[in-house]
N, CA, C, O and CB atoms as a CASP TS submission, in Angstrom:
PFRMAT TS
TARGET T0000
AUTHOR 0000-0000-0000
METHOD Language model
MODEL 1
PARENT N/A
ATOM      1  N   MET     1       0.834  -1.189   0.000  1.00  0.00           N
ATOM      2  CA  MET     1       0.000   0.000   0.000  1.00  0.00           C
ATOM      3  C   MET     1       0.873   1.244   0.000  1.00  0.00           C
ATOM      4  O   MET     1       0.867   2.025   0.952  1.00  0.00           O
ATOM      5  CB  MET     1      -0.946   0.003   1.209  1.00  0.00           C
ATOM      6  N   SER     2       1.594   1.409  -1.040  1.00  0.00           N
ATOM      7  CA  SER     2       2.492   2.558  -1.096  1.00  0.00           C
ATOM      8  C   SER     2       1.773   3.826  -1.541  1.00  0.00           C
ATOM      9  O   SER     2       2.219   4.933  -1.238  1.00  0.00           O
ATOM     10  CB  SER     2       3.648   2.269  -2.031  1.00  0.00           C
ATOM     11  N   ASN     3       0.658   3.670  -2.263  1.00  0.00           N
ATOM     12  CA  ASN     3      -0.034   4.852  -2.749  1.00  0.00           C
ATOM     13  C   ASN     3      -1.522   4.742  -2.424  1.00  0.00           C
ATOM     14  O   ASN     3      -2.247   3.995  -3.081  1.00  0.00           O
ATOM     15  CB  ASN     3       0.184   5.031  -4.271  1.00  0.00           C
ATOM     16  N   LEU     4      -1.980   5.484  -1.408  1.00  0.00           N
ATOM     17  CA  LEU     4      -3.372   5.411  -1.002  1.00  0.00           C
ATOM     18  C   LEU     4      -4.302   6.138  -1.965  1.00  0.00           C
ATOM     19  O   LEU     4      -5.506   5.879  -1.965  1.00  0.00           O
ATOM     20  CB  LEU     4      -3.528   5.976   0.379  1.00  0.00           C
ATOM     21  N   LEU     5      -3.773   7.037  -2.781  1.00  0.00           N
ATOM     22  CA  LEU     5      -4.623   7.722  -3.749  1.00  0.00           C
ATOM     23  C   LEU     5      -5.164   6.762  -4.800  1.00  0.00           C
ATOM     24  O   LEU     5      -6.239   6.986  -5.355  1.00  0.00           O
ATOM     25  CB  LEU     5      -3.851   8.846  -4.423  1.00  0.00           C
ATOM     26  N   PHE     6      -4.429   5.704  -5.070  1.00  0.00           N
ATOM     27  CA  PHE     6      -4.924   4.694  -6.009  1.00  0.00           C
ATOM     28  C   PHE     6      -6.196   4.055  -5.475  1.00  0.00           C
ATOM     29  O   PHE     6      -7.127   3.808  -6.242  1.00  0.00           O
ATOM     30  CB  PHE     6      -3.855   3.617  -6.267  1.00  0.00           C
ATOM     31  N   PHE     7      -6.256   3.784  -4.180  1.00  0.00           N
ATOM     32  CA  PHE     7      -7.443   3.176  -3.592  1.00  0.00           C
ATOM     33  C   PHE     7      -8.576   4.182  -3.442  1.00  0.00           C
ATOM     34  O   PHE     7      -9.742   3.788  -3.424  1.00  0.00           O
ATOM     35  CB  PHE     7      -7.107   2.570  -2.241  1.00  0.00           C
ATOM     36  N   ALA     8      -8.271   5.447  -3.337  1.00  0.00           N
ATOM     37  CA  ALA     8      -9.308   6.470  -3.263  1.00  0.00           C
ATOM     38  C   ALA     8      -9.946   6.712  -4.624  1.00  0.00           C
ATOM     39  O   ALA     8     -11.058   7.235  -4.696  1.00  0.00           O
ATOM     40  CB  ALA     8      -8.730   7.770  -2.720  1.00  0.00           C
ATOM     41  N   ALA     9      -9.273   6.348  -5.692  1.00  0.00           N
ATOM     42  CA  ALA     9      -9.799   6.588  -7.030  1.00  0.00           C
ATOM     43  C   ALA     9     -10.901   5.605  -7.395  1.00  0.00           C
ATOM     44  O   ALA     9     -11.759   5.948  -8.208  1.00  0.00           O
ATOM     45  CB  ALA     9      -8.684   6.508  -8.049  1.00  0.00           C
ATOM     46  N   TRP    10     -10.921   4.399  -6.834  1.00  0.00           N
ATOM     47  CA  TRP    10     -11.931   3.405  -7.200  1.00  0.00           C
ATOM     48  C   TRP    10     -13.352   3.839  -6.860  1.00  0.00           C
ATOM     49  O   TRP    10     -14.231   3.690  -7.709  1.00  0.00           O
ATOM     50  CB  TRP    10     -11.631   2.101  -6.513  1.00  0.00           C
ATOM     51  N   PRO    11     -13.635   4.376  -5.649  1.00  0.00           N
ATOM     52  CA  PRO    11     -15.006   4.851  -5.401  1.00  0.00           C
ATOM     53  C   PRO    11     -15.409   6.007  -6.316  1.00  0.00           C
ATOM     54  O   PRO    11     -16.578   6.118  -6.683  1.00  0.00           O
ATOM     55  CB  PRO    11     -15.148   5.283  -3.954  1.00  0.00           C
ATOM     56  N   MET    12     -14.476   6.856  -6.683  1.00  0.00           N
ATOM     57  CA  MET    12     -14.795   7.963  -7.585  1.00  0.00           C
ATOM     58  C   MET    12     -15.129   7.440  -8.974  1.00  0.00           C
ATOM     59  O   MET    12     -16.061   7.928  -9.613  1.00  0.00           O
ATOM     60  CB  MET    12     -13.626   8.957  -7.659  1.00  0.00           C
ATOM     61  N   LEU    13     -14.387   6.465  -9.440  1.00  0.00           N
ATOM     62  CA  LEU    13     -14.702   5.873 -10.740  1.00  0.00           C
ATOM     63  C   LEU    13     -16.065   5.190 -10.710  1.00  0.00           C
ATOM     64  O   LEU    13     -16.817   5.258 -11.682  1.00  0.00           O
ATOM     65  CB  LEU    13     -13.617   4.869 -11.149  1.00  0.00           C
ATOM     66  N   ALA    14     -16.380   4.538  -9.609  1.00  0.00           N
ATOM     67  CA  ALA    14     -17.683   3.886  -9.481  1.00  0.00           C
ATOM     68  C   ALA    14     -18.807   4.926  -9.465  1.00  0.00           C
ATOM     69  O   ALA    14     -19.866   4.699 -10.051  1.00  0.00           O
ATOM     70  CB  ALA    14     -17.733   3.023  -8.201  1.00  0.00           C
ATOM     71  N   ALA    15     -18.587   6.049  -8.806  1.00  0.00           N
ATOM     72  CA  ALA    15     -19.599   7.112  -8.769  1.00  0.00           C
ATOM     73  C   ALA    15     -19.821   7.700 -10.152  1.00  0.00           C
ATOM     74  O   ALA    15     -20.963   7.949 -10.537  1.00  0.00           O
ATOM     75  CB  ALA    15     -19.184   8.217  -7.792  1.00  0.00           C
ATOM     76  N   CYS    16     -18.773   7.922 -10.892  1.00  0.00           N
ATOM     77  CA  CYS    16     -18.911   8.457 -12.257  1.00  0.00           C
ATOM     78  C   CYS    16     -19.648   7.471 -13.152  1.00  0.00           C
ATOM     79  O   CYS    16     -20.471   7.871 -13.975  1.00  0.00           O
ATOM     80  CB  CYS    16     -17.528   8.781 -12.858  1.00  0.00           C
ATOM     81  N   TYR    17     -19.356   6.191 -12.994  1.00  0.00           N
ATOM     82  CA  TYR    17     -20.032   5.162 -13.782  1.00  0.00           C
ATOM     83  C   TYR    17     -21.523   5.122 -13.446  1.00  0.00           C
ATOM     84  O   TYR    17     -22.356   5.022 -14.346  1.00  0.00           O
ATOM     85  CB  TYR    17     -19.389   3.781 -13.534  1.00  0.00           C
ATOM     86  N   LEU    18     -21.865   5.198 -12.161  1.00  0.00           N
ATOM     87  CA  LEU    18     -23.270   5.178 -11.770  1.00  0.00           C
ATOM     88  C   LEU    18     -24.012   6.418 -12.258  1.00  0.00           C
ATOM     89  O   LEU    18     -25.168   6.319 -12.668  1.00  0.00           O
ATOM     90  CB  LEU    18     -23.391   5.064 -10.260  1.00  0.00           C
ATOM     91  N   LEU    19     -23.374   7.571 -12.221  1.00  0.00           N
ATOM     92  CA  LEU    19     -24.024   8.776 -12.744  1.00  0.00           C
ATOM     93  C   LEU    19     -24.291   8.656 -14.240  1.00  0.00           C
ATOM     94  O   LEU    19     -25.318   9.126 -14.729  1.00  0.00           O
ATOM     95  CB  LEU    19     -23.162  10.010 -12.467  1.00  0.00           C
ATOM     96  N   TYR    20     -23.371   8.029 -14.964  1.00  0.00           N
ATOM     97  CA  TYR    20     -23.572   7.834 -16.400  1.00  0.00           C
ATOM     98  C   TYR    20     -24.716   6.854 -16.657  1.00  0.00           C
ATOM     99  O   TYR    20     -25.528   7.065 -17.558  1.00  0.00           O
ATOM    100  CB  TYR    20     -22.276   7.326 -17.061  1.00  0.00           C
ATOM    101  N   ILE    21     -24.777   5.791 -15.871  1.00  0.00           N
ATOM    102  CA  ILE    21     -25.823   4.788 -16.060  1.00  0.00           C
ATOM    103  C   ILE    21     -27.199   5.341 -15.683  1.00  0.00           C
ATOM    104  O   ILE    21     -28.190   5.053 -16.354  1.00  0.00           O
ATOM    105  CB  ILE    21     -25.515   3.538 -15.228  1.00  0.00           C
ATOM    106  N   LEU    22     -27.260   6.135 -14.613  1.00  0.00           N
ATOM    107  CA  LEU    22     -28.539   6.616 -14.111  1.00  0.00           C
ATOM    108  C   LEU    22     -28.986   7.946 -14.706  1.00  0.00           C
ATOM    109  O   LEU    22     -29.960   8.527 -14.228  1.00  0.00           O
ATOM    110  CB  LEU    22     -28.468   6.745 -12.638  1.00  0.00           C
ATOM    111  N   LYS    23     -28.306   8.444 -15.729  1.00  0.00           N
ATOM    112  CA  LYS    23     -28.661   9.762 -16.271  1.00  0.00           C
ATOM    113  C   LYS    23     -30.032   9.764 -16.944  1.00  0.00           C
ATOM    114  O   LYS    23     -30.654  10.821 -17.050  1.00  0.00           O
ATOM    115  CB  LYS    23     -27.605  10.216 -17.268  1.00  0.00           C
ATOM    116  N   ASP    24     -30.514   8.621 -17.397  1.00  0.00           N
ATOM    117  CA  ASP    24     -31.838   8.574 -18.017  1.00  0.00           C
ATOM    118  C   ASP    24     -32.952   8.723 -16.993  1.00  0.00           C
ATOM    119  O   ASP    24     -34.078   9.057 -17.360  1.00  0.00           O
ATOM    120  CB  ASP    24     -32.015   7.275 -18.778  1.00  0.00           C
ATOM    121  N   TYR    25     -32.667   8.486 -15.723  1.00  0.00           N
ATOM    122  CA  TYR    25     -33.669   8.605 -14.667  1.00  0.00           C
ATOM    123  C   TYR    25     -33.640   9.980 -13.999  1.00  0.00           C
ATOM    124  O   TYR    25     -34.292  10.183 -12.974  1.00  0.00           O
ATOM    125  CB  TYR    25     -33.455   7.522 -13.624  1.00  0.00           C
ATOM    126  N   ASP    26     -32.901  10.909 -14.561  1.00  0.00           N
ATOM    127  CA  ASP    26     -32.744  12.236 -13.969  1.00  0.00           C
ATOM    128  C   ASP    26     -34.037  13.033 -14.087  1.00  0.00           C
ATOM    129  O   ASP    26     -34.611  13.156 -15.169  1.00  0.00           O
ATOM    130  CB  ASP    26     -31.590  12.994 -14.642  1.00  0.00           C
ATOM    131  N   ARG    27     -34.488  13.573 -12.950  1.00  0.00           N
ATOM    132  CA  ARG    27     -35.688  14.405 -12.952  1.00  0.00           C
ATOM    133  C   ARG    27     -35.482  15.726 -12.241  1.00  0.00           C
ATOM    134  O   ARG    27     -36.424  16.512 -12.146  1.00  0.00           O
ATOM    135  CB  ARG    27     -36.826  13.667 -12.313  1.00  0.00           C
ATOM    136  N   PHE    28     -34.283  16.004 -11.735  1.00  0.00           N
ATOM    137  CA  PHE    28     -34.103  17.143 -10.850  1.00  0.00           C
ATOM    138  C   PHE    28     -33.177  18.219 -11.383  1.00  0.00           C
ATOM    139  O   PHE    28     -33.111  19.296 -10.790  1.00  0.00           O
ATOM    140  CB  PHE    28     -33.592  16.674  -9.559  1.00  0.00           C
ATOM    141  N   THR    29     -32.466  17.985 -12.464  1.00  0.00           N
ATOM    142  CA  THR    29     -31.538  18.991 -12.959  1.00  0.00           C
ATOM    143  C   THR    29     -32.155  19.770 -14.116  1.00  0.00           C
ATOM    144  O   THR    29     -33.216  19.411 -14.626  1.00  0.00           O
ATOM    145  CB  THR    29     -30.224  18.339 -13.396  1.00  0.00           C
ATOM    146  N   LEU    30     -31.481  20.829 -14.518  1.00  0.00           N
ATOM    147  CA  LEU    30     -32.021  21.693 -15.568  1.00  0.00           C
ATOM    148  C   LEU    30     -32.097  20.997 -16.915  1.00  0.00           C
ATOM    149  O   LEU    30     -32.956  21.334 -17.730  1.00  0.00           O
ATOM    150  CB  LEU    30     -31.182  22.938 -15.693  1.00  0.00           C
ATOM    151  N   GLY    31     -31.223  20.037 -17.168  1.00  0.00           N
ATOM    152  CA  GLY    31     -31.226  19.357 -18.456  1.00  0.00           C
ATOM    153  C   GLY    31     -32.254  18.260 -18.569  1.00  0.00           C
ATOM    154  O   GLY    31     -32.303  17.576 -19.592  1.00  0.00           O
ATOM    155  N   SER    32     -33.073  18.065 -17.564  1.00  0.00           N
ATOM    156  CA  SER    32     -34.018  16.950 -17.593  1.00  0.00           C
ATOM    157  C   SER    32     -35.232  17.222 -18.493  1.00  0.00           C
ATOM    158  O   SER    32     -35.973  16.292 -18.811  1.00  0.00           O
ATOM    159  CB  SER    32     -34.489  16.645 -16.184  1.00  0.00           C
ATOM    160  N   GLU    33     -35.448  18.478 -18.907  1.00  0.00           N
ATOM    161  CA  GLU    33     -36.619  18.770 -19.729  1.00  0.00           C
ATOM    162  C   GLU    33     -36.425  18.386 -21.195  1.00  0.00           C
ATOM    163  O   GLU    33     -37.403  18.223 -21.925  1.00  0.00           O
ATOM    164  CB  GLU    33     -36.955  20.238 -19.631  1.00  0.00           C
ATOM    165  N   LYS    34     -35.204  18.244 -21.621  1.00  0.00           N
ATOM    166  CA  LYS    34     -34.982  17.932 -23.037  1.00  0.00           C
ATOM    167  C   LYS    34     -35.439  16.501 -23.343  1.00  0.00           C
ATOM    168  O   LYS    34     -35.386  15.622 -22.484  1.00  0.00           O
ATOM    169  CB  LYS    34     -33.484  18.110 -23.407  1.00  0.00           C
ATOM    170  N   THR    35     -35.879  16.293 -24.557  1.00  0.00           N
ATOM    171  CA  THR    35     -36.394  14.980 -24.920  1.00  0.00           C
ATOM    172  C   THR    35     -35.248  14.009 -25.145  1.00  0.00           C
ATOM    173  O   THR    35     -34.196  14.370 -25.674  1.00  0.00           O
ATOM    174  CB  THR    35     -37.274  15.069 -26.173  1.00  0.00           C
ATOM    175  N   THR    36     -35.470  12.801 -24.741  1.00  0.00           N
ATOM    176  CA  THR    36     -34.482  11.747 -24.950  1.00  0.00           C
ATOM    177  C   THR    36     -35.016  10.798 -26.020  1.00  0.00           C
ATOM    178  O   THR    36     -36.142  10.956 -26.493  1.00  0.00           O
ATOM    179  CB  THR    36     -34.172  10.980 -23.615  1.00  0.00           C
ATOM    180  N   LEU    37     -34.226   9.839 -26.388  1.00  0.00           N
ATOM    181  CA  LEU    37     -34.647   8.878 -27.396  1.00  0.00           C
ATOM    182  C   LEU    37     -35.832   8.059 -26.927  1.00  0.00           C
ATOM    183  O   LEU    37     -36.702   7.717 -27.728  1.00  0.00           O
ATOM    184  CB  LEU    37     -33.502   7.963 -27.760  1.00  0.00           C
ATOM    185  N   SER    38     -35.882   7.737 -25.639  1.00  0.00           N
ATOM    186  CA  SER    38     -36.984   6.921 -25.137  1.00  0.00           C
ATOM    187  C   SER    38     -38.302   7.689 -25.115  1.00  0.00           C
ATOM    188  O   SER    38     -39.354   7.103 -25.374  1.00  0.00           O
ATOM    189  CB  SER    38     -36.662   6.414 -23.742  1.00  0.00           C
ATOM    190  N   SER    39     -38.269   8.981 -24.814  1.00  0.00           N
ATOM    191  CA  SER    39     -39.520   9.746 -24.766  1.00  0.00           C
ATOM    192  C   SER    39     -39.911  10.281 -26.150  1.00  0.00           C
ATOM    193  O   SER    39     -41.075  10.621 -26.361  1.00  0.00           O
ATOM    194  CB  SER    39     -39.388  10.910 -23.775  1.00  0.00           C
ATOM    195  N   ALA    40     -38.978  10.362 -27.082  1.00  0.00           N
ATOM    196  CA  ALA    40     -39.294  10.870 -28.406  1.00  0.00           C
ATOM    197  C   ALA    40     -40.076   9.847 -29.232  1.00  0.00           C
ATOM    198  O   ALA    40     -40.804  10.226 -30.149  1.00  0.00           O
ATOM    199  CB  ALA    40     -38.015  11.260 -29.132  1.00  0.00           C
ATOM    200  N   SER    41     -39.938   8.574 -28.924  1.00  0.00           N
ATOM    201  CA  SER    41     -40.603   7.542 -29.702  1.00  0.00           C
ATOM    202  C   SER    41     -42.035   7.317 -29.239  1.00  0.00           C
ATOM    203  O   SER    41     -42.757   6.534 -29.857  1.00  0.00           O
ATOM    204  CB  SER    41     -39.827   6.249 -29.620  1.00  0.00           C
ATOM    205  N   VAL    42     -42.466   7.981 -28.168  1.00  0.00           N
ATOM    206  CA  VAL    42     -43.821   7.774 -27.648  1.00  0.00           C
ATOM    207  C   VAL    42     -44.815   8.597 -28.422  1.00  0.00           C
ATOM    208  O   VAL    42     -46.010   8.556 -28.131  1.00  0.00           O
ATOM    209  CB  VAL    42     -43.898   8.124 -26.164  1.00  0.00           C
TER
END
């Protein structure tokens, strides 16, 4: 364990991955009003 920053990077990478995966379920930010591919086909 010579470099603890390497171990601190794994939770951050996981958080970025989850934000990318869950972006279609976003309802609270300013960009949520734009149409997505799933809502455009309805």
